[in-house]
PDB file of N, CA, C and O in Angstrom:
ATOM      1  N   MET A   1       2.130   6.849  -2.249  1.00  0.00           N
ATOM      2  CA  MET A   1       2.423   6.840  -0.751  1.00  0.00           C
ATOM      3  C   MET A   1       1.400   7.406  -0.196  1.00  0.00           C
ATOM      4  O   MET A   1       0.524   8.198  -0.542  1.00  0.00           O
ATOM      5  N   CYS A   2       1.827   6.573   1.166  1.00  0.00           N
ATOM      6  CA  CYS A   2       0.899   6.999   2.309  1.00  0.00           C
ATOM      7  C   CYS A   2       1.282   7.480   3.492  1.00  0.00           C
ATOM      8  O   CYS A   2       1.744   6.718   4.342  1.00  0.00           O
ATOM      9  N   VAL A   3       1.181   8.460   3.656  1.00  0.00           N
ATOM     10  CA  VAL A   3       1.812   9.301   4.890  1.00  0.00           C
ATOM     11  C   VAL A   3       0.846   9.062   6.375  1.00  0.00           C
ATOM     12  O   VAL A   3      -0.334   9.142   6.715  1.00  0.00           O
ATOM     13  N   GLY A   4       1.901   8.793   6.854  1.00  0.00           N
ATOM     14  CA  GLY A   4       0.850   8.438   8.984  1.00  0.00           C
ATOM     15  C   GLY A   4       1.619   9.547   9.383  1.00  0.00           C
ATOM     16  O   GLY A   4       2.598  10.121   8.905  1.00  0.00           O
ATOM     17  N   VAL A   5       0.941   9.694  10.355  1.00  0.00           N
ATOM     18  CA  VAL A   5       1.529  10.807  11.379  1.00  0.00           C
ATOM     19  C   VAL A   5       1.923  10.376  12.730  1.00  0.00           C
ATOM     20  O   VAL A   5       1.209   9.546  13.293  1.00  0.00           O
ATOM     21  N   GLY A   6       2.892  10.801  13.275  1.00  0.00           N
ATOM     22  CA  GLY A   6       3.282  10.102  14.255  1.00  0.00           C
ATOM     23  C   GLY A   6       4.339   8.814  13.935  1.00  0.00           C
ATOM     24  O   GLY A   6       4.303   8.228  12.853  1.00  0.00           O
ATOM     25  N   VAL A   7       5.300   8.446  15.036  1.00  0.00           N
ATOM     26  CA  VAL A   7       5.816   7.032  14.662  1.00  0.00           C
ATOM     27  C   VAL A   7       5.362   6.086  15.610  1.00  0.00           C
ATOM     28  O   VAL A   7       5.087   6.544  16.720  1.00  0.00           O
ATOM     29  N   GLY A   8       5.195   4.654  15.395  1.00  0.00           N
ATOM     30  CA  GLY A   8       5.093   3.886  16.065  1.00  0.00           C
ATOM     31  C   GLY A   8       3.780   3.676  16.906  1.00  0.00           C
ATOM     32  O   GLY A   8       3.480   2.752  17.663  1.00  0.00           O
ATOM     33  N   SER A   9       3.085   4.808  16.550  1.00  0.00           N
ATOM     34  CA  SER A   9       1.567   4.724  17.153  1.00  0.00           C
ATOM     35  C   SER A   9       0.752   4.546  16.102  1.00  0.00           C
ATOM     36  O   SER A   9      -0.432   4.592  16.436  1.00  0.00           O
ATOM     37  N   VAL A  10       0.971   4.323  14.730  1.00  0.00           N
ATOM     38  CA  VAL A  10       0.048   4.203  13.691  1.00  0.00           C
ATOM     39  C   VAL A  10       0.346   2.809  13.166  1.00  0.00           C
ATOM     40  O   VAL A  10       1.406   2.187  13.231  1.00  0.00           O
ATOM     41  N   GLN A  11      -0.967   2.407  12.562  1.00  0.00           N
ATOM     42  CA  GLN A  11      -0.848   1.132  11.749  1.00  0.00           C
ATOM     43  C   GLN A  11      -1.039   1.270  10.571  1.00  0.00           C
ATOM     44  O   GLN A  11      -2.077   1.916  10.427  1.00  0.00           O
ATOM     45  N   VAL A  12      -0.332   0.856   9.074  1.00  0.00           N
ATOM     46  CA  VAL A  12      -0.654   1.127   8.403  1.00  0.00           C
ATOM     47  C   VAL A  12      -0.813  -0.006   7.237  1.00  0.00           C
ATOM     48  O   VAL A  12       0.106  -0.801   7.036  1.00  0.00           O
ATOM     49  N   ALA A  13      -2.090  -0.045   6.435  1.00  0.00           N
ATOM     50  CA  ALA A  13      -2.013  -1.075   5.749  1.00  0.00           C
ATOM     51  C   ALA A  13      -2.400  -0.778   4.088  1.00  0.00           C
ATOM     52  O   ALA A  13      -3.142   0.159   3.795  1.00  0.00           O
ATOM     53  N   TRP A  14      -1.819  -1.670   3.063  1.00  0.00           N
ATOM     54  CA  TRP A  14      -2.361  -1.278   1.648  1.00  0.00           C
ATOM     55  C   TRP A  14      -3.146  -2.684   1.435  1.00  0.00           C
ATOM     56  O   TRP A  14      -2.891  -3.850   1.739  1.00  0.00           O
ATOM     57  N   LEU A  15      -4.304  -1.980   0.720  1.00  0.00           N
ATOM     58  CA  LEU A  15      -5.214  -3.036   0.293  1.00  0.00           C
ATOM     59  C   LEU A  15      -5.743  -3.040  -1.324  1.00  0.00           C
ATOM     60  O   LEU A  15      -6.057  -2.015  -1.930  1.00  0.00           O
ATOM     61  N   ASP A  16      -5.765  -4.023  -1.730  1.00  0.00           N
ATOM     62  CA  ASP A  16      -6.213  -4.032  -3.246  1.00  0.00           C
ATOM     63  C   ASP A  16      -7.658  -3.690  -3.656  1.00  0.00           C
ATOM     64  O   ASP A  16      -8.500  -3.496  -2.780  1.00  0.00           O
ATOM     65  N   VAL A  17      -7.849  -3.643  -4.464  1.00  0.00           N
ATOM     66  CA  VAL A  17      -9.195  -3.241  -5.161  1.00  0.00           C
ATOM     67  C   VAL A  17     -10.210  -4.007  -4.607  1.00  0.00           C
ATOM     68  O   VAL A  17     -11.301  -3.453  -4.740  1.00  0.00           O
ATOM     69  N   ASN A  18     -10.268  -5.288  -3.920  1.00  0.00           N
ATOM     70  CA  ASN A  18     -11.595  -6.207  -3.163  1.00  0.00           C
ATOM     71  C   ASN A  18     -11.116  -6.011  -1.809  1.00  0.00           C
ATOM     72  O   ASN A  18     -11.284  -6.986  -1.077  1.00  0.00           O
ATOM     73  N   SER A  19     -10.427  -4.749  -1.167  1.00  0.00           N
ATOM     74  CA  SER A  19     -10.023  -4.540   0.242  1.00  0.00           C
ATOM     75  C   SER A  19      -9.346  -5.574   0.784  1.00  0.00           C
ATOM     76  O   SER A  19      -9.397  -5.706   2.007  1.00  0.00           O
ATOM     77  N   LEU A  20      -8.599  -6.483   0.005  1.00  0.00           N
ATOM     78  CA  LEU A  20      -7.953  -7.363   0.545  1.00  0.00           C
ATOM     79  C   LEU A  20      -6.479  -7.558   0.868  1.00  0.00           C
ATOM     80  O   LEU A  20      -5.680  -7.965   0.025  1.00  0.00           O
ATOM     81  N   PRO A  21      -6.037  -7.153   2.527  1.00  0.00           N
ATOM     82  CA  PRO A  21      -4.844  -6.488   2.632  1.00  0.00           C
ATOM     83  C   PRO A  21      -3.486  -7.142   1.928  1.00  0.00           C
ATOM     84  O   PRO A  21      -3.358  -8.366   1.905  1.00  0.00           O
ATOM     85  N   LEU A  22      -2.779  -6.524   1.527  1.00  0.00           N
ATOM     86  CA  LEU A  22      -1.267  -6.835   0.663  1.00  0.00           C
ATOM     87  C   LEU A  22      -0.219  -6.296   1.598  1.00  0.00           C
ATOM     88  O   LEU A  22       0.846  -6.869   1.371  1.00  0.00           O
ATOM     89  N   THR A  23      -0.120  -5.408   2.565  1.00  0.00           N
ATOM     90  CA  THR A  23       0.822  -5.184   3.537  1.00  0.00           C
ATOM     91  C   THR A  23       0.080  -4.617   4.711  1.00  0.00           C
ATOM     92  O   THR A  23      -0.879  -3.846   4.667  1.00  0.00           O
ATOM     93  N   TYR A  24       0.683  -5.128   5.785  1.00  0.00           N
ATOM     94  CA  TYR A  24       0.430  -4.206   7.179  1.00  0.00           C
ATOM     95  C   TYR A  24       1.934  -3.907   7.760  1.00  0.00           C
ATOM     96  O   TYR A  24       2.929  -4.608   7.946  1.00  0.00           O
ATOM     97  N   ASP A  25       1.538  -2.194   8.002  1.00  0.00           N
ATOM     98  CA  ASP A  25       2.794  -1.707   8.336  1.00  0.00           C
ATOM     99  C   ASP A  25       4.173  -2.023   7.349  1.00  0.00           C
ATOM    100  O   ASP A  25       4.000  -1.635   6.193  1.00  0.00           O
ATOM    101  N   ASP A  26       5.313  -2.568   7.572  1.00  0.00           N
ATOM    102  CA  ASP A  26       6.544  -2.934   6.900  1.00  0.00           C
ATOM    103  C   ASP A  26       6.311  -4.208   6.311  1.00  0.00           C
ATOM    104  O   ASP A  26       7.167  -4.609   5.523  1.00  0.00           O
ATOM    105  N   ARG A  27       5.271  -4.956   6.551  1.00  0.00           N
ATOM    106  CA  ARG A  27       5.299  -6.393   6.477  1.00  0.00           C
ATOM    107  C   ARG A  27       4.486  -6.803   4.741  1.00  0.00           C
ATOM    108  O   ARG A  27       3.783  -5.971   4.170  1.00  0.00           O
ATOM    109  N   ARG A  28       4.680  -7.740   4.346  1.00  0.00           N
ATOM    110  CA  ARG A  28       3.723  -8.181   3.389  1.00  0.00           C
ATOM    111  C   ARG A  28       3.250  -9.411   4.027  1.00  0.00           C
ATOM    112  O   ARG A  28       3.925 -10.247   4.627  1.00  0.00           O
ATOM    113  N   VAL A  29       1.645  -9.393   3.749  1.00  0.00           N
ATOM    114  CA  VAL A  29       0.791 -10.494   3.940  1.00  0.00           C
ATOM    115  C   VAL A  29       0.202 -11.249   3.274  1.00  0.00           C
ATOM    116  O   VAL A  29      -0.752 -11.878   3.732  1.00  0.00           O
ATOM    117  N   ILE A  30       0.575 -11.366   2.153  1.00  0.00           N
ATOM    118  CA  ILE A  30       0.227 -12.165   0.761  1.00  0.00           C
ATOM    119  C   ILE A  30       1.262 -12.448   0.662  1.00  0.00           C
ATOM    120  O   ILE A  30       2.209 -11.988   1.299  1.00  0.00           O
ATOM    121  N   ASP A  31       1.288 -13.669  -0.569  1.00  0.00           N
ATOM    122  CA  ASP A  31       2.123 -14.896  -0.964  1.00  0.00           C
ATOM    123  C   ASP A  31       2.892 -14.268  -1.876  1.00  0.00           C
ATOM    124  O   ASP A  31       4.032 -14.691  -2.068  1.00  0.00           O
ATOM    125  N   ASP A  32       2.444 -13.249  -2.531  1.00  0.00           N
ATOM    126  CA  ASP A  32       2.959 -12.569  -3.971  1.00  0.00           C
ATOM    127  C   ASP A  32       4.372 -11.892  -3.559  1.00  0.00           C
ATOM    128  O   ASP A  32       4.344 -11.044  -2.667  1.00  0.00           O
ATOM    129  N   THR A  33       5.228 -12.125  -3.982  1.00  0.00           N
ATOM    130  CA  THR A  33       6.584 -11.591  -3.425  1.00  0.00           C
ATOM    131  C   THR A  33       6.809 -10.316  -4.218  1.00  0.00           C
ATOM    132  O   THR A  33       7.802  -9.612  -4.032  1.00  0.00           O
ATOM    133  N   ARG A  34       5.805 -10.016  -5.164  1.00  0.00           N
ATOM    134  CA  ARG A  34       6.025  -8.701  -6.352  1.00  0.00           C
ATOM    135  C   ARG A  34       5.612  -7.618  -5.115  1.00  0.00           C
ATOM    136  O   ARG A  34       6.052  -6.490  -5.338  1.00  0.00           O
ATOM    137  N   PHE A  35       5.055  -7.715  -4.195  1.00  0.00           N
ATOM    138  CA  PHE A  35       4.499  -6.639  -3.511  1.00  0.00           C
ATOM    139  C   PHE A  35       5.348  -6.599  -2.171  1.00  0.00           C
ATOM    140  O   PHE A  35       5.593  -7.593  -1.488  1.00  0.00           O
ATOM    141  N   SER A  36       5.849  -5.034  -1.838  1.00  0.00           N
ATOM    142  CA  SER A  36       6.290  -4.742  -0.570  1.00  0.00           C
ATOM    143  C   SER A  36       5.988  -3.067  -0.475  1.00  0.00           C
ATOM    144  O   SER A  36       5.629  -2.222  -1.295  1.00  0.00           O
ATOM    145  N   VAL A  37       6.331  -3.050   0.977  1.00  0.00           N
ATOM    146  CA  VAL A  37       6.617  -1.518   1.294  1.00  0.00           C
ATOM    147  C   VAL A  37       7.597  -0.832   1.132  1.00  0.00           C
ATOM    148  O   VAL A  37       8.525  -1.530   1.542  1.00  0.00           O
ATOM    149  N   VAL A  38       8.073   0.306   0.716  1.00  0.00           N
ATOM    150  CA  VAL A  38       9.548   1.155   0.574  1.00  0.00           C
ATOM    151  C   VAL A  38       9.465   1.889   1.058  1.00  0.00           C
ATOM    152  O   VAL A  38       8.863   2.782   0.461  1.00  0.00           O
ATOM    153  N   ARG A  39      10.013   2.294   2.735  1.00  0.00           N
ATOM    154  CA  ARG A  39       9.945   3.786   3.579  1.00  0.00           C
ATOM    155  C   ARG A  39      11.312   4.358   3.027  1.00  0.00           C
ATOM    156  O   ARG A  39      12.446   4.023   3.368  1.00  0.00           O
ATOM    157  N   THR A  40      10.920   5.326   2.070  1.00  0.00           N
ATOM    158  CA  THR A  40      11.937   6.356   2.072  1.00  0.00           C
ATOM    159  C   THR A  40      12.398   7.794   3.050  1.00  0.00           C
ATOM    160  O   THR A  40      13.410   8.496   3.065  1.00  0.00           O
ATOM    161  N   HIS A  41      10.954   7.813   3.913  1.00  0.00           N
ATOM    162  CA  HIS A  41      11.126   8.416   5.274  1.00  0.00           C
ATOM    163  C   HIS A  41      10.286   7.581   6.424  1.00  0.00           C
ATOM    164  O   HIS A  41       9.727   6.494   6.280  1.00  0.00           O
ATOM    165  N   VAL A  42      10.363   8.438   7.658  1.00  0.00           N
ATOM    166  CA  VAL A  42       9.928   7.520   8.931  1.00  0.00           C
ATOM    167  C   VAL A  42       8.606   7.400   8.670  1.00  0.00           C
ATOM    168  O   VAL A  42       8.070   6.340   8.992  1.00  0.00           O
ATOM    169  N   ASN A  43       7.888   8.341   8.103  1.00  0.00           N
ATOM    170  CA  ASN A  43       6.407   8.163   8.017  1.00  0.00           C
ATOM    171  C   ASN A  43       5.669   8.099   6.953  1.00  0.00           C
ATOM    172  O   ASN A  43       4.593   8.693   6.881  1.00  0.00           O
ATOM    173  N   GLN A  44       6.150   7.378   6.003  1.00  0.00           N
ATOM    174  CA  GLN A  44       5.835   7.378   4.339  1.00  0.00           C
ATOM    175  C   GLN A  44       5.905   5.658   3.975  1.00  0.00           C
ATOM    176  O   GLN A  44       6.968   5.054   3.834  1.00  0.00           O
ATOM    177  N   TRP A  45       4.650   5.079   3.871  1.00  0.00           N
ATOM    178  CA  TRP A  45       4.713   3.914   3.277  1.00  0.00           C
ATOM    179  C   TRP A  45       4.211   3.608   2.111  1.00  0.00           C
ATOM    180  O   TRP A  45       2.996   3.615   1.908  1.00  0.00           O
ATOM    181  N   ASN A  46       5.095   3.302   1.210  1.00  0.00           N
ATOM    182  CA  ASN A  46       5.089   3.233  -0.440  1.00  0.00           C
ATOM    183  C   ASN A  46       4.668   1.906  -0.797  1.00  0.00           C
ATOM    184  O   ASN A  46       5.432   1.032  -0.387  1.00  0.00           O
ATOM    185  N   LEU A  47       3.653   1.503  -1.453  1.00  0.00           N
ATOM    186  CA  LEU A  47       3.406   0.085  -2.305  1.00  0.00           C
ATOM    187  C   LEU A  47       4.250   0.135  -3.488  1.00  0.00           C
ATOM    188  O   LEU A  47       4.224   1.085  -4.271  1.00  0.00           O
ATOM    189  N   GLN A  48       5.143  -1.079  -3.647  1.00  0.00           N
ATOM    190  CA  GLN A  48       6.204  -1.351  -4.755  1.00  0.00           C
ATOM    191  C   GLN A  48       5.420  -2.501  -5.429  1.00  0.00           C
ATOM    192  O   GLN A  48       5.028  -3.461  -4.764  1.00  0.00           O
ATOM    193  N   VAL A  49       5.245  -2.416  -6.462  1.00  0.00           N
ATOM    194  CA  VAL A  49       4.709  -3.698  -7.370  1.00  0.00           C
ATOM    195  C   VAL A  49       5.806  -3.852  -8.468  1.00  0.00           C
ATOM    196  O   VAL A  49       6.038  -3.131  -9.438  1.00  0.00           O
ATOM    197  N   ARG A  50       6.420  -5.007  -8.040  1.00  0.00           N
ATOM    198  CA  ARG A  50       7.710  -5.518  -9.268  1.00  0.00           C
ATOM    199  C   ARG A  50       6.954  -6.065 -10.100  1.00  0.00           C
ATOM    200  O   ARG A  50       5.850  -6.540  -9.834  1.00  0.00           O
ATOM    201  N   GLN A  51       7.693  -6.036 -11.604  1.00  0.00           N
ATOM    202  CA  GLN A  51       7.241  -7.322 -12.596  1.00  0.00           C
ATOM    203  C   GLN A  51       5.497  -6.937 -12.741  1.00  0.00           C
ATOM    204  O   GLN A  51       4.506  -7.663 -12.654  1.00  0.00           O
ATOM    205  N   VAL A  52       5.624  -5.721 -12.955  1.00  0.00           N
ATOM    206  CA  VAL A  52       3.745  -5.597 -13.013  1.00  0.00           C
ATOM    207  C   VAL A  52       3.115  -6.089 -14.179  1.00  0.00           C
ATOM    208  O   VAL A  52       3.636  -5.948 -15.285  1.00  0.00           O
ATOM    209  N   ARG A  53       1.873  -6.738 -13.987  1.00  0.00           N
ATOM    210  CA  ARG A  53       0.998  -6.998 -14.950  1.00  0.00           C
ATOM    211  C   ARG A  53      -0.157  -6.788 -15.158  1.00  0.00           C
ATOM    212  O   ARG A  53      -0.889  -6.655 -14.177  1.00  0.00           O
ATOM    213  N   ARG A  54      -0.647  -6.698 -16.330  1.00  0.00           N
ATOM    214  CA  ARG A  54      -1.706  -5.935 -16.518  1.00  0.00           C
ATOM    215  C   ARG A  54      -3.125  -6.092 -15.686  1.00  0.00           C
ATOM    216  O   ARG A  54      -4.047  -5.276 -15.716  1.00  0.00           O
ATOM    217  N   ASP A  55      -3.087  -7.502 -14.831  1.00  0.00           N
ATOM    218  CA  ASP A  55      -4.177  -7.888 -14.299  1.00  0.00           C
ATOM    219  C   ASP A  55      -3.836  -6.966 -12.556  1.00  0.00           C
ATOM    220  O   ASP A  55      -4.566  -6.929 -11.565  1.00  0.00           O
ATOM    221  N   ASP A  56      -2.565  -6.382 -12.762  1.00  0.00           N
ATOM    222  CA  ASP A  56      -2.166  -5.370 -11.288  1.00  0.00           C
ATOM    223  C   ASP A  56      -2.978  -4.017 -11.402  1.00  0.00           C
ATOM    224  O   ASP A  56      -3.213  -3.330 -10.408  1.00  0.00           O
ATOM    225  N   ALA A  57      -3.402  -3.671 -12.710  1.00  0.00           N
ATOM    226  CA  ALA A  57      -3.919  -2.420 -12.891  1.00  0.00           C
ATOM    227  C   ALA A  57      -4.994  -2.146 -11.669  1.00  0.00           C
ATOM    228  O   ALA A  57      -5.363  -3.118 -11.010  1.00  0.00           O
ATOM    229  N   GLY A  58      -5.395  -1.104 -11.424  1.00  0.00           N
ATOM    230  CA  GLY A  58      -6.404  -0.663 -10.585  1.00  0.00           C
ATOM    231  C   GLY A  58      -6.541  -0.104  -9.437  1.00  0.00           C
ATOM    232  O   GLY A  58      -5.430   0.303  -9.099  1.00  0.00           O
ATOM    233  N   ARG A  59      -7.382   0.155  -8.589  1.00  0.00           N
ATOM    234  CA  ARG A  59      -7.187   0.778  -7.621  1.00  0.00           C
ATOM    235  C   ARG A  59      -6.568  -0.110  -6.252  1.00  0.00           C
ATOM    236  O   ARG A  59      -6.778  -1.220  -5.764  1.00  0.00           O
ATOM    237  N   TYR A  60      -5.631   1.142  -5.930  1.00  0.00           N
ATOM    238  CA  TYR A  60      -5.036   0.361  -4.149  1.00  0.00           C
ATOM    239  C   TYR A  60      -5.315   1.717  -3.319  1.00  0.00           C
ATOM    240  O   TYR A  60      -5.257   2.877  -3.725  1.00  0.00           O
ATOM    241  N   ARG A  61      -5.727   1.081  -1.660  1.00  0.00           N
ATOM    242  CA  ARG A  61      -5.990   1.913  -0.923  1.00  0.00           C
ATOM    243  C   ARG A  61      -5.123   1.955   0.197  1.00  0.00           C
ATOM    244  O   ARG A  61      -4.761   0.844   0.582  1.00  0.00           O
ATOM    245  N   CYS A  62      -4.654   3.007   0.875  1.00  0.00           N
ATOM    246  CA  CYS A  62      -3.911   2.895   1.967  1.00  0.00           C
ATOM    247  C   CYS A  62      -4.517   3.454   3.099  1.00  0.00           C
ATOM    248  O   CYS A  62      -5.204   4.471   3.010  1.00  0.00           O
ATOM    249  N   THR A  63      -4.288   2.786   4.312  1.00  0.00           N
ATOM    250  CA  THR A  63      -5.293   3.390   5.603  1.00  0.00           C
ATOM    251  C   THR A  63      -4.464   3.442   6.631  1.00  0.00           C
ATOM    252  O   THR A  63      -3.581   2.588   6.710  1.00  0.00           O
ATOM    253  N   VAL A  64      -4.532   4.011   7.186  1.00  0.00           N
ATOM    254  CA  VAL A  64      -3.859   4.724   8.708  1.00  0.00           C
ATOM    255  C   VAL A  64      -4.815   4.657   9.685  1.00  0.00           C
ATOM    256  O   VAL A  64      -5.901   5.234   9.649  1.00  0.00           O
ATOM    257  N   ASN A  65      -4.358   3.866  10.659  1.00  0.00           N
ATOM    258  CA  ASN A  65      -5.361   3.859  11.966  1.00  0.00           C
ATOM    259  C   ASN A  65      -5.714   5.024  13.101  1.00  0.00           C
ATOM    260  O   ASN A  65      -5.971   4.966  14.303  1.00  0.00           O
ATOM    261  N   THR A  66      -5.598   6.159  12.094  1.00  0.00           N
ATOM    262  CA  THR A  66      -5.763   7.650  13.027  1.00  0.00           C
ATOM    263  C   THR A  66      -7.268   7.565  13.567  1.00  0.00           C
ATOM    264  O   THR A  66      -8.054   6.656  13.300  1.00  0.00           O
ATOM    265  N   PHE A  67      -7.517   8.649  14.353  1.00  0.00           N
ATOM    266  CA  PHE A  67      -8.966   9.212  14.291  1.00  0.00           C
ATOM    267  C   PHE A  67      -9.399  10.403  13.920  1.00  0.00           C
ATOM    268  O   PHE A  67      -8.905  11.342  14.544  1.00  0.00           O
ATOM    269  N   PRO A  68     -10.212  10.670  13.053  1.00  0.00           N
ATOM    270  CA  PRO A  68     -10.814   9.305  12.098  1.00  0.00           C
ATOM    271  C   PRO A  68      -9.932   8.496  11.466  1.00  0.00           C
ATOM    272  O   PRO A  68      -8.775   8.805  11.754  1.00  0.00           O
ATOM    273  N   VAL A  69     -10.020   7.570  10.708  1.00  0.00           N
ATOM    274  CA  VAL A  69      -9.097   6.842   9.791  1.00  0.00           C
ATOM    275  C   VAL A  69      -8.679   7.906   8.599  1.00  0.00           C
ATOM    276  O   VAL A  69      -9.341   8.819   8.105  1.00  0.00           O
ATOM    277  N   ARG A  70      -7.515   7.512   8.356  1.00  0.00           N
ATOM    278  CA  ARG A  70      -6.870   8.291   7.153  1.00  0.00           C
ATOM    279  C   ARG A  70      -6.949   7.435   6.118  1.00  0.00           C
ATOM    280  O   ARG A  70      -6.526   6.293   6.299  1.00  0.00           O
ATOM    281  N   SER A  71      -7.503   7.805   4.821  1.00  0.00           N
ATOM    282  CA  SER A  71      -7.111   6.593   3.628  1.00  0.00           C
ATOM    283  C   SER A  71      -7.007   7.260   2.572  1.00  0.00           C
ATOM    284  O   SER A  71      -7.714   8.242   2.347  1.00  0.00           O
ATOM    285  N   LYS A  72      -5.817   6.676   1.515  1.00  0.00           N
ATOM    286  CA  LYS A  72      -5.740   7.484   0.266  1.00  0.00           C
ATOM    287  C   LYS A  72      -5.813   6.282  -0.667  1.00  0.00           C
ATOM    288  O   LYS A  72      -5.323   5.175  -0.439  1.00  0.00           O
ATOM    289  N   VAL A  73      -6.520   6.669  -1.792  1.00  0.00           N
ATOM    290  CA  VAL A  73      -6.664   5.683  -2.723  1.00  0.00           C
ATOM    291  C   VAL A  73      -5.626   6.521  -4.116  1.00  0.00           C
ATOM    292  O   VAL A  73      -5.360   7.711  -4.286  1.00  0.00           O
ATOM    293  N   VAL A  74      -5.314   5.509  -4.775  1.00  0.00           N
ATOM    294  CA  VAL A  74      -4.070   5.325  -5.680  1.00  0.00           C
ATOM    295  C   VAL A  74      -4.562   4.538  -6.944  1.00  0.00           C
ATOM    296  O   VAL A  74      -5.275   3.574  -6.664  1.00  0.00           O
ATOM    297  N   TYR A  75      -4.308   4.772  -8.408  1.00  0.00           N
ATOM    298  CA  TYR A  75      -4.724   4.031  -9.211  1.00  0.00           C
ATOM    299  C   TYR A  75      -3.442   3.538 -10.026  1.00  0.00           C
ATOM    300  O   TYR A  75      -2.528   4.323 -10.277  1.00  0.00           O
ATOM    301  N   LEU A  76      -3.422   2.387 -10.371  1.00  0.00           N
ATOM    302  CA  LEU A  76      -2.379   2.010 -11.280  1.00  0.00           C
ATOM    303  C   LEU A  76      -2.934   1.958 -12.757  1.00  0.00           C
ATOM    304  O   LEU A  76      -3.846   1.146 -12.912  1.00  0.00           O
ATOM    305  N   HIS A  77      -2.611   2.565 -13.696  1.00  0.00           N
ATOM    306  CA  HIS A  77      -2.588   2.118 -15.003  1.00  0.00           C
ATOM    307  C   HIS A  77      -1.373   1.380 -15.674  1.00  0.00           C
ATOM    308  O   HIS A  77      -0.191   1.718 -15.605  1.00  0.00           O
ATOM    309  N   VAL A  78      -1.811   0.495 -16.217  1.00  0.00           N
ATOM    310  CA  VAL A  78      -0.643  -0.471 -16.827  1.00  0.00           C
ATOM    311  C   VAL A  78      -0.743  -0.658 -18.181  1.00  0.00           C
ATOM    312  O   VAL A  78      -1.599  -1.432 -18.608  1.00  0.00           O
ATOM    313  N   LYS A  79       0.203   0.090 -19.139  1.00  0.00           N
ATOM    314  CA  LYS A  79       0.340   0.040 -20.426  1.00  0.00           C
ATOM    315  C   LYS A  79       1.359  -0.613 -21.271  1.00  0.00           C
ATOM    316  O   LYS A  79       2.497  -0.715 -20.814  1.00  0.00           O
ATOM    317  N   GLY A  80       1.079  -1.085 -22.494  1.00  0.00           N
ATOM    318  CA  GLY A  80       2.165  -2.181 -23.013  1.00  0.00           C
ATOM    319  C   GLY A  80       1.787  -3.542 -23.391  1.00  0.00           C
ATOM    320  O   GLY A  80       0.623  -3.941 -23.402  1.00  0.00           O
ATOM    321  N   GLN A  81       2.522  -4.042 -23.613  1.00  0.00           N
ATOM    322  CA  GLN A  81       2.525  -5.671 -23.438  1.00  0.00           C
ATOM    323  C   GLN A  81       0.993  -6.124 -23.623  1.00  0.00           C
ATOM    324  O   GLN A  81       0.687  -7.314 -23.543  1.00  0.00           O
TER     325      GLN A  81
END
């Protein structure tokens, strides 16, 4: 989960391990429909990955365009199969 400060004034992006953007605000910016943003609260941006595959494992980073820029790194561990 990534938490932004204020509403409407911040821009939030989820990036993959290679710093390629996956989402920008509420929009998916890649062709892979398994990735999306889920907003349970107005200032939360949760990255959702459906039908997780082994190659999805790794680091994901959320950035918020505050000053200074806020960033949070999460790790996805895939077990089984």
